[in-house]
C-alpha positions as CSV (number, residue, x, y, z in Angstrom):
1,X,0.0,0.0,0.0
2,X,1.2,3.6,-0.6
3,X,0.5,6.8,1.3
4,X,1.8,10.1,2.5
5,X,3.1,10.9,5.9
6,X,0.5,13.2,7.4
7,X,2.1,13.7,10.8
8,X,5.4,12.7,12.4
9,X,6.3,13.3,16.1
10,X,10.1,13.0,16.1
11,X,10.5,13.1,19.9
12,X,7.9,10.3,20.3
13,X,9.1,8.2,17.4
14,X,5.7,7.7,15.7
15,X,3.2,9.3,13.3
16,X,0.4,8.7,10.9
17,X,0.1,7.9,7.2
18,X,-2.8,9.0,5.0
19,X,-3.8,6.8,2.1
20,X,-6.7,6.8,-0.4
21,X,-7.2,3.1,0.2
22,X,-8.3,3.4,3.9
23,X,-10.7,5.7,5.6
24,X,-8.6,6.0,8.8
25,X,-5.1,7.2,9.1
26,X,-2.6,4.4,9.6
27,X,-0.4,4.6,12.7
28,X,3.4,4.1,12.1
29,X,6.0,3.6,14.8
30,X,9.8,4.0,14.2
31,X,10.2,0.3,14.7
32,X,8.2,-0.4,11.6
33,X,10.5,1.6,9.4
34,X,13.0,0.0,7.0
35,X,16.6,1.5,7.2
36,X,15.4,4.7,8.9
37,X,14.6,6.0,12.4
38,X,12.2,8.8,11.4
39,X,10.0,10.2,8.6
40,X,9.2,13.7,7.4
41,X,5.7,15.1,6.9
42,X,4.7,14.9,3.2
43,X,7.0,12.0,2.3
44,X,5.5,9.3,0.1
45,X,5.8,5.8,1.6
46,X,5.1,2.2,0.7
47,X,4.1,-0.1,3.5
48,X,2.2,-3.2,4.7
49,X,-0.8,-2.9,7.1
50,X,-1.0,-5.0,10.3
51,X,-4.4,-4.9,12.1
52,X,-4.0,-4.4,15.9
53,X,-6.5,-3.9,18.8
54,X,-6.0,-0.1,18.4
55,X,-6.5,-0.1,14.6
56,X,-4.3,-0.4,11.5
57,X,-0.5,-0.1,12.0
58,X,2.1,0.4,9.2
59,X,5.0,-2.1,9.0
60,X,7.9,-2.5,6.6
61,X,7.6,1.2,5.8
62,X,10.0,2.5,3.1
63,X,10.2,6.0,1.5
64,X,9.4,6.1,-2.2
65,X,12.1,8.1,-3.9
């Protein structure tokens, strides 16, 4: 799935991704990133979705160049 980083809280190490394919924003934690420790608002990303008790979570997140 692809989306755009809507929000990233660097000090907390998490944020949210917006995608046309899902109604809700997708939570992303820094542990779900490939080869990075943070994201930047507005970056385009590709990721997999994992369903959790709290809602969808992005994993295997990589920035699309």
